N, C-alpha and C positions, 0 to 999 in steps of 0.2 A: 180107223177113224172112230173117234168117240161119239157117243150119242149127242153130246153138246156140239161137236163139230158138224155132225149130220144136220142138226136143227139150224145152225148158222148157215150152212151151205144151202139148205132148202129155202130159208128166208131170203138169202141173197139171190137165188135164181127164180124166185116167184115174181110174177108180173103184177101182183097186187098183194096187199096185206093178208096174212093168213091167221086163222083162229088156232087155238091150241088143238081143237078137234080135228082141224085140217092136218096138222102135223102128225097127230096120232094115226090118222088114216093113211097118210102118205108114207110115213116111215114104219108103221106097225109097232110103235113103241107103247109102253104102258102109260096110261094117263097120268099116274103119279110121278113117273120119271119125267114126263114132259113138264108137268107143273113145277117140279123142283128145278129143272134146268131153266125154265122161263123166269123163275124167281131170281136165280143166280144172274141171268143175263140182264134183268132189270136193275139189280143192285150194281152191276158193273157198268151200267149205262149204255149197253150195246143195242138194246131194242127200245122202240117207242110204240105207243098205241095211237094211230091216227084216227081210229074209229073204235067205238065200243066193241071190245072182245076181239079186235083184229090187231095183229102185230107185224112190224117190219123192222129191219135193221136201221139203226140211227144213221142218218146221212151226214 
Protein backbone atom coordinates (compact mmCIF):
# COMPACT_ATOMS: atom_id res chain seq x y z
CA UNK A 1 0.00 0.00 0.00
CA UNK A 2 1.40 3.39 -0.97
CA UNK A 3 1.59 6.33 1.42
CA UNK A 4 -1.19 8.01 -0.59
CA UNK A 5 -3.42 4.94 -0.21
CA UNK A 6 -2.66 4.84 3.54
CA UNK A 7 -3.70 8.49 3.92
CA UNK A 8 -6.91 7.96 1.93
CA UNK A 9 -7.73 4.86 3.99
CA UNK A 10 -7.07 6.74 7.25
CA UNK A 11 -9.32 9.63 6.21
CA UNK A 12 -12.01 7.17 5.08
CA UNK A 13 -12.04 5.37 8.43
CA UNK A 14 -11.86 8.49 10.63
CA UNK A 15 -14.95 9.48 12.59
CA UNK A 16 -14.18 13.19 12.11
CA UNK A 17 -11.97 15.39 9.91
CA UNK A 18 -8.23 15.07 10.60
CA UNK A 19 -5.38 17.54 10.42
CA UNK A 20 -2.14 16.87 8.58
CA UNK A 21 -0.50 16.59 12.01
CA UNK A 22 -2.96 13.85 12.96
CA UNK A 23 -2.00 11.91 9.83
CA UNK A 24 1.72 12.32 10.63
CA UNK A 25 1.13 10.95 14.16
CA UNK A 26 -1.18 8.10 13.10
CA UNK A 27 0.89 6.84 10.17
CA UNK A 28 4.37 7.92 11.26
CA UNK A 29 5.06 9.57 7.91
CA UNK A 30 7.32 12.57 7.34
CA UNK A 31 5.48 15.90 7.41
CA UNK A 32 6.83 16.84 3.95
CA UNK A 33 5.51 13.60 2.47
CA UNK A 34 2.07 14.25 3.98
CA UNK A 35 2.08 17.85 2.69
CA UNK A 36 2.92 16.69 -0.84
CA UNK A 37 0.25 13.98 -0.83
CA UNK A 38 -2.38 16.36 0.55
CA UNK A 39 -1.55 18.84 -2.23
CA UNK A 40 -2.01 16.08 -4.77
CA UNK A 41 -5.31 14.96 -3.21
CA UNK A 42 -6.58 18.56 -3.26
CA UNK A 43 -5.70 18.99 -6.95
CA UNK A 44 -7.50 15.72 -7.72
CA UNK A 45 -10.55 16.94 -5.80
CA UNK A 46 -10.54 13.97 -3.45
CA UNK A 47 -10.40 15.87 -0.14
CA UNK A 48 -12.14 18.93 1.28
CA UNK A 49 -11.60 21.08 4.35
CA UNK A 50 -14.83 21.44 6.36
CA UNK A 51 -13.00 23.37 9.10
CA UNK A 52 -9.71 25.26 9.20
CA UNK A 53 -6.77 22.84 8.99
CA UNK A 54 -9.03 19.76 9.08
CA UNK A 55 -9.53 17.44 6.13
CA UNK A 56 -11.88 14.70 5.02
CA UNK A 57 -12.63 12.79 1.86
CA UNK A 58 -15.04 14.51 -0.51
CA UNK A 59 -18.47 12.93 -0.27
